C-alpha positions in Angstrom: 0.0 0.0 0.0 1.8 3.1 -1.2 0.9 6.5 0.1 -0.7 8.4 -2.7 1.3 11.7 -3.0 4.8 10.6 -3.5 6.7 12.5 -6.2 9.4 9.8 -6.6 9.8 8.7 -10.2 9.8 5.0 -9.3 7.1 5.1 -6.5 4.4 3.7 -8.9 6.6 1.5 -11.0 5.5 -2.1 -11.4 7.8 -4.8 -12.8 5.5 -7.0 -14.8 6.8 -10.2 -16.3 6.6 -10.0 -20.1 5.1 -13.5 -20.2 2.1 -12.2 -18.3 1.8 -9.2 -20.6 2.0 -11.4 -23.7 -1.0 -13.5 -22.5 -4.4 -14.5 -23.7 -7.1 -13.0 -21.5 -10.3 -11.0 -21.8 -10.0 -8.7 -18.7 -12.1 -5.6 -18.6 -10.5 -2.1 -18.0 -11.2 -2.2 -14.2 -10.0 -5.8 -13.9 -6.7 -5.0 -15.7 -6.2 -2.0 -13.4 -7.0 -4.0 -10.2 -4.7 -6.9 -11.3 -1.8 -4.5 -11.8 -2.4 -2.6 -8.5 -2.6 -5.8 -6.5 0.6 -7.1 -8.0 2.3 -3.7 -7.4 1.2 -3.9 -3.7 2.4 -7.5 -3.2 5.5 -7.6 -5.4 8.3 -7.2 -2.7 6.8 -10.1 -0.6 5.5 -12.2 -3.4 7.7 -15.2 -2.8 7.9 -14.9 1.0 4.3 -14.3 2.2 1.4 -16.4 1.0 -1.3 -13.7 1.6 -1.2 -10.0 0.9 -3.3 -7.2 2.3 -4.4 -3.7 1.0 -6.9 -1.2 2.2 -9.9 -1.1 -0.2 -9.7 2.7 -0.2 -6.0 2.6 -1.2 -6.8 0.0 -4.0 -9.5 2.4 -5.3 -7.1 5.3 -5.3 -4.3 3.3 -7.1 -6.6 2.5 -10.0 -8.2 5.9 -10.2 -11.6 4.6 -9.0 -13.5 7.5 -7.4 -16.8 5.7 -6.5 -17.8 4.3 -3.1 -19.6 1.4 -4.7 -17.3 -1.4 -3.6 -19.6 -4.0 -5.0 -18.0 -3.3 -8.4 -14.6 -4.0 -6.9 -15.8 -7.2 -5.4 -17.3 -8.3 -8.8 -13.9 -7.6 -10.5 -12.0 -9.6 -7.8 -14.4 -12.6 -8.5 -13.7 -12.2 -12.2 -9.9 -12.3 -11.6 -10.4 -15.6 -9.6 -12.3 -17.2 -12.5 -10.5 -15.9 -15.5 -8.0 -18.4 -16.8 -4.9 -16.7 -18.3 -2.7 -18.5 -20.9 0.7 -16.9 -21.3 4.0 -16.9 -23.1 2.3 -16.9 -26.4 4.9 -14.5 -27.8 8.1 -15.0 -25.9 8.0 -18.8 -25.9 11.7 -18.9 -26.8 13.0 -16.7 -24.0 14.6 -19.7 -22.4 15.2 -21.7 -25.6 12.1 -23.9 -25.3 8.4 -23.7 -25.6 6.6 -23.5 -22.3 2.8 -23.3 -22.1 1.3 -22.2 -18.7 -2.2 -21.3 -17.5 -3.5 -20.1 -14.2 -6.2 -17.9 -12.8 -5.0 -14.4 -12.0 -5.9 -14.6 -8.3 -6.2 -17.8 -6.2 -8.6 -16.2 -3.7 -9.7 -12.9 -2.2 -11.4 -11.7 0.9 -12.7 -8.3 2.0 -13.1 -8.0 5.8 -14.2 -4.4 6.7 -11.6 -2.0 5.1 -9.0 -4.7 4.3 -8.8 -6.8 1.2 -6.7 -10.0 1.6 -5.7 -12.0 -1.5 -3.3 -14.6 -2.7 -1.8 -16.1 -5.9 -1.3 -19.6 -7.1 2.3 -20.9 -6.8 2.7 -20.8 -10.6 1.5 -17.2 -10.8 3.8 -16.1 -7.9 6.8 -17.6 -9.7 6.0 -16.0 -13.0 5.2 -12.6 -11.5 8.5 -12.4 -9.6 10.7 -13.6 -12.5 13.9 -11.5 -12.1 15.1 -11.4 -15.8 12.3 -10.6 -18.2 9.9 -7.8 -17.2 8.5 -4.5 -18.4 8.4 -1.4 -16.2 4.8 -0.2 -16.0 3.9 3.2 -14.4 0.7 2.6 -12.3 0.2 6.4 -12.1 -0.1 6.6 -15.8 -2.2 3.4 -16.1 -4.8 4.8 -13.6 -5.8 7.5 -16.2 -6.6 5.0 -19.1 -10.2 4.7 -20.1 -10.2 1.4 -22.0 -8.8 -2.1 -21.6 -7.5 -1.9 -25.2 -5.4 1.2 -24.3 -3.8 -0.5 -21.3 -3.1 -3.7 -23.3 -1.4 -1.6 -26.0 0.7 0.3 -23.5 1.8 -2.8 -21.7 2.8 -4.5 -25.0 4.8 -1.4 -26.2 6.5 0.0 -23.1 8.8 -3.0 -22.9 10.4 -2.0 -26.2 10.8 1.7 -25.5 14.6 1.5 -25.5 14.8 -0.2 -28.9 12.5 1.8 -29.9 10.0 -0.3 -31.7 8.0 -3.5 -31.1 8.5 -6.6 -33.1 6.1 -7.4 -35.9 2.9 -9.0 -34.6 0.8 -11.3 -36.8 -2.7 -9.7 -36.8 -4.4 -12.8 -35.3 -1.9 -12.8 -32.4 -2.2 -9.1 -31.9 -6.0 -9.4 -31.5 -5.4 -11.9 -28.7 -2.8 -9.7 -27.0 -5.4 -6.9 -27.0 -8.0 -9.1 -25.5 -10.4 -9.0 -28.5 -13.0 -11.8 -28.4 -13.2 -14.2 -31.3 -15.7 -13.1 -33.8 -15.6 -9.4 -32.8 -14.4 -6.7 -35.2 -13.5 -9.3 -37.8 -12.7 -6.9 -40.6 -9.5 -4.8 -40.3 -11.5 -1.7 -40.9 -13.6 -2.3 -37.8 -10.6 -3.6 -35.8 -8.7 -0.5 -36.6 -11.6 1.9 -35.8 -12.7 0.2 -32.6 -9.4 -1.1 -31.2 -6.2 0.1 -32.7 -6.9 3.8 -33.2 -8.5 4.5 -29.8 -5.8 2.5 -28.0 -3.0 4.5 -29.8 -4.8 7.8 -28.9 -4.9 6.7 -25.2 -1.3 5.7 -25.0 -0.2 8.9 -26.6 -2.4 11.0 -24.3 -1.9 9.3 -20.9 1.6 7.8 -21.0 5.2 8.9 -21.3 5.7 7.1 -24.7 4.3 8.0 -28.1 3.4 5.1 -30.5 2.8 5.0 -34.2 1.5 1.9 -36.0 3.0 0.5 -39.2 1.4 -2.2 -41.3 2.5 -5.0 -43.5 0.2 -6.4 -46.2 -0.2 -9.8 -47.7 -1.8 -9.1 -51.0 -4.4 -6.4 -50.3 -5.0 -7.4 -46.6 -3.1 -6.3 -43.6 -1.3 -9.3 -42.1 1.1 -7.8 -39.5 1.5 -4.8 -37.3 4.2 -3.2 -35.3 4.6 0.1 -33.4 7.3 2.7 -33.5 8.0 4.2 -30.1 9.2 7.6 -29.0 10.0 8.4 -25.4 8.9 11.8 -24.1 9.7 13.6 -20.8 8.1 12.0 -17.7 4.8 13.8 -17.1 3.7 14.8 -13.7 0.0 13.7 -14.3 -1.0 16.2 -11.5 -4.6 15.5 -12.1 -4.2 11.9 -10.9 -4.5 12.0 -7.1 -2.6 9.1 -5.7 -1.9 9.7 -2.1 -0.2 6.7 -0.6 2.9 5.9 1.4 6.3 5.4 -0.1 7.4 1.8 -0.8 10.1 1.7 1.9 8.1 3.4 4.5 7.5 1.6 7.9 4.0 2.9 7.8 3.4 1.1 4.5 4.4 -2.2 6.1 2.3 -1.7 9.2 -0.8 -1.0 7.0 -0.2 -3.5 4.2 1.4 -6.5 6.0 0.1 -6.1 9.6 -3.4 -4.7 8.9 -3.2 -1.4 10.8 -5.3 1.6 9.7 -3.2 4.5 8.5 -4.0 6.5 11.7 -3.2 3.5 14.0 0.1 2.9 12.1 1.2 6.5 12.5 0.3 6.5 16.2 2.2 3.3 17.0 5.2 4.5 15.0 5.2 7.8 16.9 4.8 6.0 20.3 7.5 3.4 19.9 9.9 4.7 17.3 11.2 3.1 14.1 14.1 1.2 15.5 12.1 -0.5 18.3 9.3 -1.3 15.8 11.7 -2.8 13.3 13.3 -5.0 15.9 10.0 -6.5 17.1 8.7 -6.9 13.5 11.9 -8.8 12.6 11.5 -11.1 15.6 7.9 -11.9 14.6 8.8 -12.5 11.0 11.6 -14.9 11.9 9.3 -17.0 14.1 7.9 -20.4 13.1 4.4 -19.2 13.9 4.6 -16.4 11.4 6.2 -18.5 8.7 3.5 -21.2 9.0 0.6 -18.7 9.1 -0.5 -19.4 12.7 -0.7 -15.8 13.8 -4.3 -14.9 13.2 -4.1 -11.1 14.1 -0.7 -9.7 13.3 -1.7 -6.2 14.5 -2.6 -7.4 18.0 0.4 -9.7 18.1 2.8 -6.8 17.2 1.2 -4.6 19.9 1.8 -7.4 22.4 5.4 -7.8 21.3 5.9 -4.0 21.7 4.3 -3.9 25.2 6.1 -6.9 26.5 9.4 -6.3 24.8 9.6 -9.6 23.0 13.2 -10.9 22.7 14.6 -13.2 20.1 16.1 -16.6 21.0 19.7 -15.9 22.2 21.2 -17.6 19.2 19.4 -15.3 16.8 19.9 -11.9 18.6 22.8 -10.9 16.4 20.8 -11.9 13.2 17.9 -9.6 14.3 20.2 -6.7 15.0 22.0 -7.1 11.7 18.8 -7.4 9.8 17.3 -4.2 11.3 20.5 -2.3 10.7 21.1 -3.4 7.1 17.5 -3.5 5.6 17.3 0.1 4.3 21.0 0.1 3.2 20.6 -3.1 1.2 17.5 -1.9 -0.5 19.2 1.3 -1.7 22.3 -0.6 -2.8 20.2 -3.1 -4.7 18.2 -0.4 -6.5 21.4 1.4 -7.5 23.0 -1.9 -8.7 19.9 -2.9 -10.7 19.8 0.5 -12.4 23.5 0.3 -13.2 23.1 -3.2 -14.7 20.3 -2.0 -17.0 22.6 0.9 -18.2 25.4 -1.6 -18.8 23.1 -3.9 -20.7 22.2 -1.1 -23.1 25.9 -0.1 -23.5 27.0 -3.6 -24.1 24.4 -4.2 -26.7 25.4 -1.1 -28.6 29.1 -1.8 -28.3 28.8 -5.4 -29.6 26.7 -4.2 -32.6 29.3 -1.5 -33.3 32.1 -4.0 -33.1 30.3 -6.3 -35.6 29.8 -3.5 -38.1 33.5 -2.7 -38.0 34.5 -6.2 -39.0 35.5 -7.2 -42.6 32.8 -8.6 -44.9 34.5 -12.0 -44.7 34.4 -12.0 -40.8 30.8 -10.9 -40.9 29.8 -13.7 -43.2 31.5 -16.3 -41.0 29.7 -15.0 -37.9 26.3 -14.8 -39.8 26.8 -18.4 -40.8 27.4 -19.6 -37.3 24.5 -17.5 -36.0 22.1 -18.9 -38.6 22.9 -22.5 -37.4 22.0 -21.5 -33.8 18.6 -19.9 -34.6 17.6 -22.2 -37.5 15.1 -24.1 -35.5 13.7 -21.2 -33.4 11.0 -18.6 -33.9 13.7 -16.0 -34.6 14.8 -17.5 -37.9 11.8 -16.2 -39.9 12.3 -12.6 -38.7 16.0 -13.0 -39.5 15.3 -14.0 -43.0 12.4 -11.6 -43.8 13.5 -8.5 -41.8 17.1 -8.1 -43.1 19.3 -10.0 -40.7 19.9 -8.6 -37.2 18.0 -5.4 -37.9 14.9 -6.8 -36.3 15.0 -5.8 -32.5 14.3 -9.3 -31.1 16.8 -11.0 -33.5 19.3 -8.4 -32.5 18.9 -9.3 -28.9 19.4 -13.0 -29.8 22.5 -12.1 -31.9 24.0 -10.2 -28.9 23.5 -13.2 -26.7 25.2 -15.3 -29.4 28.2 -13.1 -29.5 28.5 -13.0 -25.7 28.5 -16.8 -25.7 30.7 -17.5 -28.7 33.0 -14.6 -29.6 35.4 -13.7 -26.8 37.5 -11.8 -29.3 34.7 -9.3 -29.8 33.8 -9.1 -26.1 37.4 -8.1 -25.5 36.6 -4.8 -27.3 33.8 -4.1 -24.8 34.2 -2.8 -21.3 33.5 -5.2 -18.5 30.8 -4.4 -15.9 33.3 -3.4 -13.3 35.1 -1.2 -15.9 31.8 0.4 -16.9 31.0 1.2 -13.3 34.2 3.2 -12.9 33.2 5.6 -15.7 
């Protein structure tokens, strides 16, 4: 539960696995927003805590829902529990093999007073927390969208903003990615009028990227579509009122994880202080009762721990002290390292392609021949043949991976990560 007035750029950033973005589903606008907001709320503890909590009022603010009719929210939660999602229909070769997976978006949900408690299936938890392949979505931008088609297009484009263009999508596949039901808008004229054009307009109006569609025809009919992407300056979106607590705030954890109201969380923080609170929370979270889900009321249990000054077992006192002292430092260091790795990845990609272009024609032909053998039986080969070699963005990514694995001589021309960090 994030406090809705933070101006930090990444406060509303959701890392969403591309396999989940490239999925077959028919979620409505509200359901898409809720699914993203719940994942955003649960992300940090996705693999460590089986159930997650969020205040219904905060959920409503995160998705830009300004009505007090919570029946609509409950109906959407029920839909997320019954909608089966099939994913990895586009990136099936990310790991070098086809993998088909299906799951409901939510395993269960419960609203008890002002608190919504929910959980994910094991398969969904693993997918949503995948550390390598994800797109960064801005929840603040998404809350302003007016249609599910607009959100679907934004999610499928924003991943490629650094390239800056999407791969070519077969039109039948693109219809699935946009969540268009079979038999609806069957002619391209209707599909363009009802889906593509309105979605493009929304993305260009509400997000920090601008997209422009390009089409490829087979005969007289449009068969494939891709989008050129232009990044624009981050917009403040001041009309979107999102007033929640920052990700790393202690108040956030008290509300989200322990079930306190915002007022109670602030009162207890003022009364006991951050250091003492963190110490007792760490003791609780290290206990067997917590890990096995036997503590029914975390808020009351924490209050008791504070009043009675719970102590850790003697053998774990040092662990608790170290955990409390290093938590914030580790988070900041991890965020900085992750950002640096992303910058290095972009540099390395460009440097390898530059090195390739400076080779002699004979050397290029030898490398191309080796690369063709590697991708001959994969989904990338068709794009390689039809789109002019490594010019296609996805083929280029695969080519860079190939060079990194097979051509140490070219890698020697590129800075190592440690060398890059010294710049």
